[in-house]
Every structure is written in structure tokens, then in C-alpha cells.
N, C-alpha and C positions, 0 to 999 in steps of 0.2 A: 353538784356538778363541778367537774375539775377537768383540766386540760391533759389529754393523753399525748397529743402529738400537735406539733406546730410546723407548718411549711409556709415559706415565703417564696414566691416566684415572680421574678422580674420587678422586685421591690428594692429600690436603691442598690446597695452592694450586693443584694441577694438574687443571684440568677435563678438558683434552685437550691434553697438551703433549708434543712429541717432538724428539729429537735424530736427525737424518737423516744417513745417510752418514759414520758416525763413522769417525775415522782413528786413527792411533797417538796423536796428542797432541791432546786435546780441551779447548779452554779455554771455560769458562762464565763470561761476564763481565757484570756488572750491578750495580744498586744493592742496599743493604741490604733484606732482606725481599721480594726479587723471586722467590724460588723456586728459586735455584740449588742450594741445599742438598737441596731435595726431589727434584730430578732425580738427584743422587747417591745419595740415600737409596733412591730406586727402584731403582737398579742394585744397590746392597748388598742390599736387601730380596729381590730376585729370587734372588740366589745363596745368601743365608742361608736362604731357604725350603728349598732343596734340601740345603744342608748340615746343617740342624738336624733335618730330618725324614726325609730319604732316602726319601720316599714320594710318591706323586702327590696325596695329599690329607691333611690334618691337622686335628685339632681344636684350637682355642685358639691359633691362629698368633700371631706377634709383633704383628700388626696387630688391635688390639681396642678401642682407644680411638675414642670418637665423633669426636674432632678429627682423626683419620686420614683420615675421609671428607671429600670436598669440600663445603664449606658446612654440615658436620654432617649430611649426608643420607645415611643408611645404607640408604635403600630400594633402592638399586642398588649392585651390587658394585664395590668397587675392582678395577682392571685394570692389571697391569704387564706390558708386552708387549716382549720382547726379540727381535730377529733376530739369530742367532748365524751367524757365518762359520766354517764348519768347514774344517779342513785336508782335503786330498784322502784321507788316510789315515783320519780321522774320519768323513768321509762314506762311504767304502766300508765301514767297519766297521758303521755304521748301516744301510745298505742290505742288506748281507749278513745282518745280524741279522733283518732283516724277512723276507728271502727264506728264511732257514733256518726261522723259525717258520710262515711261510705259503708253502710252495713254490709254490702255484697262482698267486701273484702275481709270481713271478720275471720273467716277460716283461713284465708291466705296469711294473715297476720299470725294466727295461732300456729301454723306450719312453718313460719319463717325462722331459720336459725339465726340468732343474733345474740351477740354480747350486749352489755350495756353500753355500747359506743354509738355515737352519731357523729358523722362527718359533715361539716359545713364549710362551703367554699364561697368566698366573696370574690367578685371581680369588680376592678375599676377601670374604666375606659376614658380614654381622654380624646375627646372629639369636639365638635363645635359646641356641643353641650356635654359636660362631664357628668358621668353617671356612675354610681356604685350600686351594686346589686347581689343579691344571693344567686349564685348560678346554679348550686346543687346542695340539696340535703339528702344524705343517704344513711342507711343502717351500716354499721360496721366501721372499720378503720380505713385510713387512706390505703388505696390500692387493692382493697378487699374485693376479689371477683365476685364473691357471694353477696356483697352488700346491695340492698335493694334501694333504688332511688325513691324518695318519698316526695320530692319536690324538685323541679328544675325549670329554669328559664333561660331563654336565648337573650342576646344584647337588644334584639328588637322588641321582645316582651318587656324587658327591663326599661327600655326607653319609654314604652307605653305607659307603664306603671308609675314611672318616675314623674312623667308629665302630668298625670292625674294627681299624683301626690303633691307636686309643687302647686298645682291649681287649688287643691283642697287647702293646703297651708296658707296661700294668699287669701282665701275666703276667711279662714280662721283668724288670721292677723287682722283683717278688716273688721270682722265681728267684734274681736276683743277691743280694737281701737274705738269703735262706736260706742260700746258698752262703757269704756273708761271716759269717752267724751261726754255722755248723758250724765254720768256720775259727777264730773268735774264742772260743768257749766250749769249754774242755777240761773234763775230769772234775771238777776241783776247782771250776772256775767254775760248772759246772752245779749242784753241790750247794749253793753259796752262793746262786745265783739261784733255785732251786727253793724255797728257804725262804721267799723273800720276794716271790714272783711271783703269789701268790693274788689279791691285790687292787691291788698297788702296781705299775701299769704305768709310772708316772713313774720309779720307781727302774730298771726294766728300760731304759727309754729313755735314762736317764743312763749306765747301764752299757754299752749297746751304742754309744752316741755317735750324732750326728746323721747322717741319711741311710741309716741301715741298713734301716728300714722305716717305712711310714707308721703314724700313730697307730692306725687302724682295724685294722691287722694285728698290733698289739702284744698284743691280747687272744688272738688265735689262737696267736701265738708262746707267751704264757704258758700257755695250755692244753696246748700240746704239751710244754712242759717238765713241767708237773704230771702229765700223763698217763703220761710216761715212767717205766718202772721204775728205769732207770739211765742213765748217760751214752750207752752204746752204743744203747740203745733210742731215745734222743732223737735221735741222729745218723740211725738207720735211718728213724725217722718224717719227719725233714727230707728225707731223700733220696727217700722214697716221695712226699712232698708236692711236691717239685721235678719228679719225673717226671710227676706228675699236671697240674701247671701247664704243663709243657713240651708236654704232649699237647693241652691246651686252646688253647695259643697256636698250635700248628700247624693246629688245626681252624679257629680264627678266621682265620689268614693264608690258608688254602686255601679259605676259604668263598666261594661265589659271591654276587654282589651281586644284588639284586632289580631294579635299573635298569640295562640294557645300557650298555656303552661303545661308542664308535665307534673302530674299528681300521682299518688300511689294506686289510685283507681283509673287513671287514664288521663287524657287531655281535658283541659278546662280553660274557661275564659275568666275565671275568678280566682283569687287567692284563697285557698281552703282556710277555714277557721282554725284547724290544727296547726298550720304553719303560723298564722298570726299568733296563736297561743305560745307556740314554741319560741318565736321571736321575742315576745314579751318576757318569757322565762329567761332567756338569754340577757335581755335588757336589764333584768332586775339583779343580775350578778353583781356583787360589790367588788369593784376592782379599783385597786389604789396603786398609782405610779409615782414612785419618788424618783425623778429624773436627775441628771447629774447637776442641773441648775435648779437647786433647791430654794424655796423661799426662807429667809432667815427665821429662826424660832423666836417668838416674842409675844406680842399682844394678844393674838388669837388663841394661842395655846393657854396663856395665862387667863383669859376670859373663860375657857372651858373649864379649867381647873377650879376657878373662883366659882363658876356656877355649880359645880359638883360640891365645892365646900359649903355653899349657902342653900342647897335644895335638900329638902326632907328626903331621907331615905337613900342618899347617894354617898354617904360617908364610907361605907365599905368599898365602894368603886374606887373612890379617891385614894383610900389607904392601901388598896391593891396596886394602883398605878405607883404610888409613892414607894412601895415595898420593892417593886420590880426595879425601878430606877436605882434605889439604894443598893440593892443586891449586885446590880450590874456595874454601875458606875461608882458607887461608894460615895454618892452625894444625897443631899435631902432637897426636895423641891417643894415650893409652895408658892401661892398666888395671893396678892393683896390689891385692894383698890388703890389707884392713883389719884393725885389731885388734878392731873391734867386731862383735857377733854379729847376723847378719841376721835380722829378724823374719820374713822370707819363707822362708828355708830352715833357719834354726837353726844354720848354719855361719858361719864367718868371712865378712864381707860384702866386696864388691869396690868399689873407688873408681874412677871415670873422671876422668882427668887430661887437661886441655887446656893445652898449652904450660906443663906442670909446675905448673898450678893446678887445684884441684878443679873440675869442670864447673860446680857450683852457684855459684860465685863469678864465672863468666864472664857476659857480657851476654845478655840475652834473645834477641838475634838470632842469636848463635852456637849458642845452645841450641835454637832452633827449627830452624835449618838442619841441625844435627847429628840432630835428631829425625827429619827426613825422610830424610836421606841413609843413616843407620845402619838405619832400619827398611826401606828398599829393599835395602840391601847384604845384610842379614841374611835377609830373607824372600824377596827376588827373586819377587814376585808376577806372576802373569801379567796381572792387572788391578789398577791402583793408583788409588784414589779419594783425592783430596786437597783439602781445604777451605782456601782462603785461605793458600797457602804463603808469602805475602809478609808475614805478620803479624810485626811486630817487626824486620823486615829493613831495612837500609840499601839505598838504591837500587842500589848496586854489587853488593850481595849478591843482590838480587832478579835482577839481569840474570845473575849467575853461576848462581844456581839455576834459572832458567829454561832457560839453556843445558844444565845437567845433565838436567833433565827431557826436554829435546829428545833429548839423546844417549840416554837410557835408554829411551825410547819405542819404539825399534826392537825392544826386547826385552820390554817391558812396556806394554801398552795403558793410557794414562793419561787420566783425566778430573779435572779440576781446576777450582775456582771461585776467582774472584778479583775484588777491587775495583780492583785495580792495573792502570792503563793500560800501565805498563811491560811488561807480558806480552803486550800487544797490539803494542807498538812495537819488539820485537826482531827482527821479520821472520820469514820462512819459516813462517808458521803457515797451516795449510790448513783447519783445522777450529775456528773461532771462533764462538761462539753468543752472541748478545746476549739476555739475559733480562730481560724486563720484566714489571711487575705492575701491572695495572689491577684489574678485578674478579677476574681470574684470571692465572695465569702464562702469558705467551707467549714463544715461542722464534723468533728470526731468526737463520738462519745468515748470517753476514757474508762478503761476497765480498772477502777480503783480497787475493787475487791480482789481481782486477780493479782494486782501488783502487791497488795498486802500480804497475799499468800506466798508470792514468788520472792519477795524481798524481806528477809528477816529484819526485825527492828534492830537487832544488835549491830548490824552494819552501818546504822547511822545515816542511811540514805533517806532524804526528804522525798516524799511521793512526787512533790512539785518538780523534782529534778528529772524524774522519769518521764513526765508528761509534758513539761513546758518547753523542752529543747529537742532539736533534731539531732545534735551532735553533743556527746558528753566526753570531756577530757578529764581522766583521773589523774591527780598530781599528789605528791606527797604532803605538801604544806600550803598554808595560804600565801606565803611569800613567793611560791612558784607561780601560782595563779596571777598574783599581782604583776610579777616581771612579765609574764607572757602577755597579759592584757596591755601593759604599757609598751612592750615592743610592737604589738598589733596596732595600737593607736599610732605610734611614731611612723609605722610603715603603711598607714592608711587602709588597714585591713579591719573590716567590721565583723567582730565576733557576734554582735547583735543581729546583724542583718542575715548571718548564717545560722542564727538560732542555736548558738553554741554555748553551753554551760559547763561549770566545773565542778567536779566532786573531790573534796579533800580527804585522802585516806588516812592522815595523821602518821605516815611513815611507810617506808618501802615494805616492811614485813606484812602490812595490812592488805597490800595489793592482792594477794592470794584469797583473802576473804571477800574481797569486792568482786573478784573474777570468778564467782561460783557459777555453775551451770545455770541455776534458776535465774540469776540476775541478768546474766548475758542473753539467756534464752528469750526472756520477757522483752528486753531491749531490742533484740533483733525482730521480734514480732511487731513492734511499734516502728521499724525501720529507724531506729535510733543508732547512728554511727558512734562507736566508742573508741577511744585511743587512750592507752596507758603510757604516761611519760614518766620515765625513770631517770633519776640522777645516775651517773656512772658509779660514783664512790669507788669501791673496790671490788664491784661485781664481776664475776667471771662468767664465761659462756654457759656454764651449768645453770646459773641463775636466770639467765635470760631464756634458755630453752624451756625450764620449768614453767615459767609464766606463758612463754609462747604456746606451749603444748595445751595450757588450760584454756586458751582464749582462741586457739586456732580455728579459722573459718567464721568467726563471729566478731572478732574484735582485732585490734592492732596494737603492737607494742613498739614504742620509740625509745631506745636507750640512747641517752645523750652521750656524745663522744667525750666531752669534758667532764671533770669530775663532779661538779655540782652546778646549779645555775648561777651562783656568785662568780664562777670562773668566766662566764660569759660577760661579766662587767669589767674585766681587765682591758681596759683601752686607755693608753696614756693621756690622750687629749681630754676624754670625758672626765677622767680622774683628776686631772690638773684643774679643770674648771670646777668640779665638785669640792675639792680641798680648799680652793680659794673661797668658795661660797661658805662652806662649813666653818671655816676659820674667821669669817667675817672680814676677809682681805689680810689677815695677819700673815698668811703664808701664800706665795705666789710661785709655785713650782712650775717649771716649764715641762712640756710633755717629754722632752729628752731626759730631764732629771727623774721624772716618774718611771719612764722605761728602765733607766739604769738602776733604780731603786728596786723595782720588780724582779730584775734578773738576779740581783744580789740577795734579795729575800728568798727567792725561790731555791737558791744554792743552799741557804740556811735551813730551808724546810725539806731538803732531800731525805734526811733520815726520818723525818716525820711521814713523808709520802711512803717510805718503805715499811715503816712500822704499822701504818693504817692497813697495808696490804696483809701483813703477817697476822695482825689481830682478826681481820676477816677470815683468814684460813684457820687460825687456831681457836678463836673463840667462838666456834659454832656450839649450839647446845648439845651436850651429851647426856641423854636422858635413858634411864633404864626402861626397857620395853615391858609394859604390863601385859601385853596381849598373851605371850607364852605362859605368864603366870596364870592367867585366868583360864587358859585352855590347857592346863597341865594335865587333866584327866585325873588318874589315881595318884599322881605324884605328890609328895610332901610339899605343902604351901612354902614352908621355910626354905627349903632346898631350892625350889623353883625361884623364889624371890632372890635368894642368895646368889644364884647363878647369874641372874641379870645385873646385880650390883657388881660382881666380879668382872662381867663383861664390860660395863661402863668403866670400871677402873682401869681395865686393860687399855681401852681406847685412849684414855687420859695419859697413861704411862707411854704409850706409843707415840703420843704428840710430844712429850717431853724429849723422847729420843730423837724426834725428827726436827727439833727447833732449828738447829743449825743449817740443815738442808733446806727447810722451808725459807729461813732468812736469806739464804744464798740464792734461791729461785726468785724471791720477791725482789731483790736487789736487781738481779738481772732483767727482770720485767721492767722496772722503773727506768733502767739505763737505756733500754732499747730506743725510746723516742724522747729521751730527756732533753737532748740538745734543741730539737726543734718544738717540743711541747711542754716544757717544764711548768709554765704558767697555767697550763690546762690539767696538769696532773696532781699538783699540790693542792691541799684544802684550801678553797677560795676564800672562806671567811677569815682563816688565819692569815693568809696573804695580805688581805685588805687590811686587817688590823695592825699587823706589823708596819705596813706602808704608812698608815695614818699616825702611828705612834712616832714616826720620824718627823712628823709636822705637829707634835704635841696634841694629837686628836686620838679618839678611839672609835673603832668602827662598830656600829650598833646594827646588827643584822636585819632586825625588824624594821627600822626606819631608814637606814641609809641605803640598803639595797635598792628599795623602791625609788628613792631620790636619785640614785646614780643612773638607773635605768631611764628615768624621765629626762635626765641630762644628755642622754646619748642621742646623737644625730642618726639618721637613716644609715649613712655610710660607715657608722662606728659599730652597728649591730652586726655581730658575726654571721657569716654566710649561712652556717648551719641553723641558726636561730631564725633567720629570714625564711629559710626553706621550711622549718617546722611550722612557723606561724601561718604561711601560705598553704601548707599541706592540711592544716586543720580545718581550713574553710573550703578546700577544694572538693 
């Protein structure tokens, strides 16, 4: 039995959210408080209902707080709906049980078109008496119009059954209490208790210990002790009372309900045996939930390892567990008896060693990874629910643990929540769900396979970048991203709230690789807005038009007005403060001095600005074209190749002849706006380095650019940069 679909309706943040087509390994990824844990809790709640009650309806289920209802509106029931995929043997057992109980429907069952799917819906109503119940069991998946209902009940029917079940449970508790009472009180105890039981029920409670009977029953027990002539008479009275209670329990259990149920063969006032059997089958499913708040690893695990170590025939099991831990975490585990007495068992406690050190002195990453691995290896659950397995883990451990989860998912269906994009980037994931929270939790199944086909690996794009963000900004280098993020923080613009991510291309030449039709088409299908931010450098309109043509209609290109992002750091006040800080107070320039120095340095860099433009024009690649050679037909290979080499040489010769004209054109281009924009035209990193040298400092682009941007006040950030930051989130 495995989970095929999960749907939560009106449950906490889930107004109506579903995980469809669940596989072996299901990854729920999203931000904090998006509702990931609520989806896992819905699965746990479903199986917990059957395991705790064993009935089709129960009073006071685990869901009873108003906050469990969506928007705290308890006027409608909570619904937890799971479609279960049964094995062929499980499906045959169910259909045979139906046919055995209602032979007249055997032919109908044989004609029934069905997959090995059964959908079970639990409802929880919050009234004067909280009730949880199975509202429907049907063949087929959720919303399958051809799915035949094999069991259904109304809230009124559920209340009838839950009342009977609660009464039967009370009778069972009373019977168990009386049985324990007769086992605990011998003749001598009876004489001692009978002397003090007239009015002192508190003494009787302390004597019997917690859990023997409820307070309301202590008076009945006290009376039975007083009425008995001796210990034998007391035991006889207890046995008579047990027999009477058992008879009442049987009557309640067999009682017909006043509101009929729907079964495969029609209305009924009894719960069919095939339903009871199916409930027991679900209840037997081994589900293990590792919540975010996990118990520290320690004595319990050590005791289990020690038991394997000292039990005949369990050596292979222990060695297998040790081998798994060693291969994944690179550590050796073992357990030994301790001299201390265990508070849990009263015996000598056990200690867990990791590489010959107590587990408690190891790092939290190792302890958390061990928690998950040992829980699985000991429990071997059919369904494993894990919240945030990456907590405290080093990235290398994350990858190892994810590989482990993928390996064991062939034996145990896994649902996990995570914030880590590493769990998305390891590849081969077929069931990844992006969980978002607006007014309510929404679920989007991500097409990882389609992304892997559309996005060539050589582009270096992480899959997480394609799925985790609603907006992607392509920039040339990491320093560009850092500056934009810093400016946004200073301007109180939240990139995180806008779900905006960055992709670093590694240079302007790589922009065309990222702007492929496959990449942008896939992102457009996901409604991901993309923007390419380019430094001005010495780019001309042809460069901009080429990229714009590639992304037209699916993306946006923003060409910065200033030469590069460092040019947006040229503000005298901010630079004066930073130079003072960087020199540890040795230099105290005024903004006026900085402004004058900037103007002088720009004049020094005039020729550099012209030369950069010349190099941009002249030093374009001149490459012989191989296509005419390959498509030469009957022509001679050497002749065709030589022709292309001559053509390339002619292009280079032509450039040599045009050098003076190109230089004149570039000089005129720089002069046009020089007076007003000189600090925006010259190379920003060279300007800053020359400025710093005047104060016995050097400009480190990687470190200092970020620090200068952090120094800038909102009023000092250029208007163009403010507009860009706001545009990215609008």
C-alpha cells in the first residue's frame, strides 16, 4: 500500500491543496510558513486516525483546536483525503471480502472497471462533541466519476457510531481496571484497604497507582471493597462486575445505528466486516514521522544497537547498519554499557559512540544525520515523513543524505519538506512540489524532467533557480548581484518577498548562451519573469539589438547607462567616509577633495576610455568560416580552405588600414558627453583605484565595491539604480 494522492481541505493553511501523482520520493520545497509541514501533518493525521481508534468514527479525535480549521472557521468539516494504491493481493483481499459479505454483488464487482486505487476521505467536525469519521471509501482516484462508493456515512451516522464506540471504550477501560485491581490486591492488601476506604478515595488512588481507574469509579471500587465479606468475596464481586461490563460492551458494539450507512450493496445499519478489515489494514501501515522538533539521539538508539550486538543471530543486522553509517557519514558507530542507571528502564544505561567519542560531543550535523538513518534502519517504515532533513548539515552531507533517501525510497515511500535547493539540484527527482503561501497554501508540481531537457547542463543553471523564483535576473558576475542586493536593502526593497533570484553568467559573452529559446520558453511557461542586466562597457547598439532580438517577447534587457556597476559607486560623500574607514582614520578627505580628485583622474583616463572603445571595435574575433569548406561540393578541399584563410586575412588587413579612422570616431564619441558624464564613461574600477592610491590605499574590486555600496545612503544611490531596483520587483 502506498499513497497516490493527498488532499487537505480546510486544514490549517490548506483551504484546498493537493499532492497529485505521488511517487517513491516526494520533495516539498518552499519558504518558511508556506504550509509544507501541514501537508505532511495531513498524511500523518490520516494514518494516526486509524491507528489510534481502529474504528470508522471516534469522539474527541486529535483535531479539536479551532486553529486546526482553515481561517478558524469550524462551520465546515476538515477533510483529509488520500488515494491509496493497493497491491494486487491487497485489492483482491478487499474485493473478496466485499463479495463474501454480499454475494449478490459478486458479478457487479467482476464487471467493475477499476485500477488498484482506493480513495478514503476522513472528515472532522467541531461541535459540542468533536467527531472524526470516514465519510467515504470508493474505488478509483479522487474525482474519478466512474469510482464506485463502497462505504459512506453522514455526520449523523458518524455521531451514532462514535457514541457507541466511546461507550464501548469506557466499558473496556473499566474491565481492564478491574482486572488489574484483582491482580494487585491480595488478601492482606484487601484488609488494609478496606479499613481506610470508607471515605478516603485519595488513599485508594495512591495505593492503586495512576491509570487503574477513573476518579468516578473509585467510589464504586471502594463500595465493592466495603460490601465484600472477605477477599474471596471481593474477587467474586469484581468478576461478576467484569462479566456485566463485558455484556454491556458487546451490546453497544452490536447495536444498530439510527442513521443508515451506505455500503457497496445498499443501505445498512451495521458497519460491514470488509470495511472493518480494510480499516485494520490501513492501521497496520508502518508510518514514521520525523518532525522538525526531533528527540536528541542517545540512549534509546544505543540500547537498540547494544541489543543487536548481544543478541544471537543479529550480528549481520548490526554490521549492515554500521556499514550504511560509515559509507554515508564516514564515521564508525558502536554501543556499550554504561555504569550509570537509566531513568527510563532502571537498568544500566547504554552509550552510543561515534568514532570512539560519545555521540553527545559530536557535531549537530552528524547527530541529525544519524537520527534519520538509525530511525529508518530500525523502524523500516512503509511510509517515511521527514521535515527538513538538511538542518545542521554541511552541503556535502546534504548530498549524501539525499542520495540515501533516494536509495531507500524504493522500499519506503518518502515525503520530505526542505528549504534547501540542494535537494532539487541532485537530479533524478520526479516528484517535486513547490509550496507557496499567499492567503492560503498552494501546490505546484514542478516539471523537473522537462527542465532538464530544456536547460542544457553546460549553461550551469541550477534547476533550483528555475523553480524557486518568480523572477530571475541575469547578471555578468557575483559582484553585480551583491551591489544590486545591497542597494535594494538600503532602499527597503525586498527581493525575497518578490521571490527574485539571480543567475551569474560569468561575463557578457555568455548572455547569448543563457538567452536560448529553450531556456526562455521554459521559464515563460512557468510565468517566471526574466531580466538581463548588462554593463555598458563599450557596447554599441548592434550588441544590444542582437540580444534584444533573441529575447523579444519573452524577456527584458536592461543596458546600464554608466560603463559598469563600479561607476555607480562614484559619490564623493560615500567615498570620503569609506576612505576614512579603510585607512583606520589615517586619511580624512572631505567630499570636496574627493570630487576634485575624481575630476582630475577622469582627465587622466580620457585616453583609456578612447582606447577601450577602439579595442571593442577592432578586437572582434575574425574566424575563417568552415561552412563553405564543408559544403564545397566537388571543389578541392585545400582551395576552399585557403580561400577562407585569405578572406580572414583581408578582414584583418582592412582593420589595419582603418585604425586611424576608427580612433578618430571613438575619440569623437567619448567627447560628446565628456563634460557632463566623464565619471560614468571611464572604467570605474581604474578610477577608484587611482583615487585610493592618492590616499596610500588600493582598491580591491571584490571586497571594496560591496563595502562602498553598503556605505551609501539612499540619497547617494544614483536615480537610474533606484529605478532599476524598483523595476525588478514591480
